[in-house]
N, C-alpha and C positions, 0 to 999 in steps of 0.2 A: 221896789224897795231898795233904798240905799243902805240903811242900817235898821236894826231891830232890837228891842228889849222885850223879853218875855218874863212874866212874873207867874210863879206857881205859888198859890196861897197855901197856908197850912192845911186846908181842907182838900187840897189837890186840884182845885180849880185853876185853870191856866188862862192868862191873858197875853196877847201879843200886841206890841205897840211899834209900828213902823215909824222911823224917824228919818226926815229928809236931811240931805247934806247941808241945806241952808240953816237948819236948826243947830246942827253940830258946829257950823263954822263960827258961831258966836263965842266959843270958848276953846282954850287950848288945854292940854293935859295938866299942866301945873296949876292953872286957875281952877280947873275942875276939882283937883285934889284939895285945894285950899277951900273951895266952896263946900265940898262934902264935909270937911273937918269943922267948918263953921256951923253948918246945919246940924251936925251931930251934937255940938256943944249947945246950940240953941234948944234942941229937943230935950236936953237934960238926960241924955242916954249915958249909960255907964260902960266902961271898958270890960268886956267879958273875959279878957285874957288874964289869968291869974299871975302871969309873969310881968304884967304891967305894960307890955308892948301893944300899942294900938295898931291893928292891921286895917288897911283900906278895905279889905274884903268884909271884915266885921262891921265897919262903919256903914258900908253899902247895905249889908243884910239887915242891920238893926234899923237903919232909916227906912228901908223898904217895908219892914215889919210894922212901922208906925203909920204907913199910908192907910187911910180909911178906904174901905171898899167903894164907898160912894164917889171917891175922888178918882176912881179908875174908869168909870163909865159916864161920860167920856173922861179921859185923863185930863186933869186940870193943867193949866200952864205951869204951875209949880212942880207937879209930878213929871211933866214932860221935861222940864229943866233938870230935874233930878236924874231922869233916865239919860239925858244927853251928857250930863256930868259923869255919870257912872261909866258910860261907854268911853268917853274921852280919857278918864282917869285910868281905866283898865287897858286902854289901847287896843280895843277890840271893835270889829264892825257889828258883832252881835253879842248879846249877853243874856243868859238866863239866870234870873234871880229866883232860886228855888228855896222858898221859905219853909216848905215841908221837910226838906233834907238839910236845910241850913247850909247851902253851898251856892257858889256861882259856877 
């Protein structure tokens, strides 16, 4: 395993998704942040921050919350692209998206 994203659903169920270096090589951190912001807008999601400041963490958590469970088994190419973008944008080799606790 080169890199991994884990997702904990609101019901506590956990899924681990190993990602290869070749998948991550397709995007850099700036492009990943831009892609996440675009996907957030396309999804019609709203900023949860009452101060109006949009945080990357919130974008990732809200986008992950929009993933259908059926798209996780197996992870669709779009879901894998999201996971790669999240890793690159956060600058981490591993990432746990915990929807139950609403944290990364």
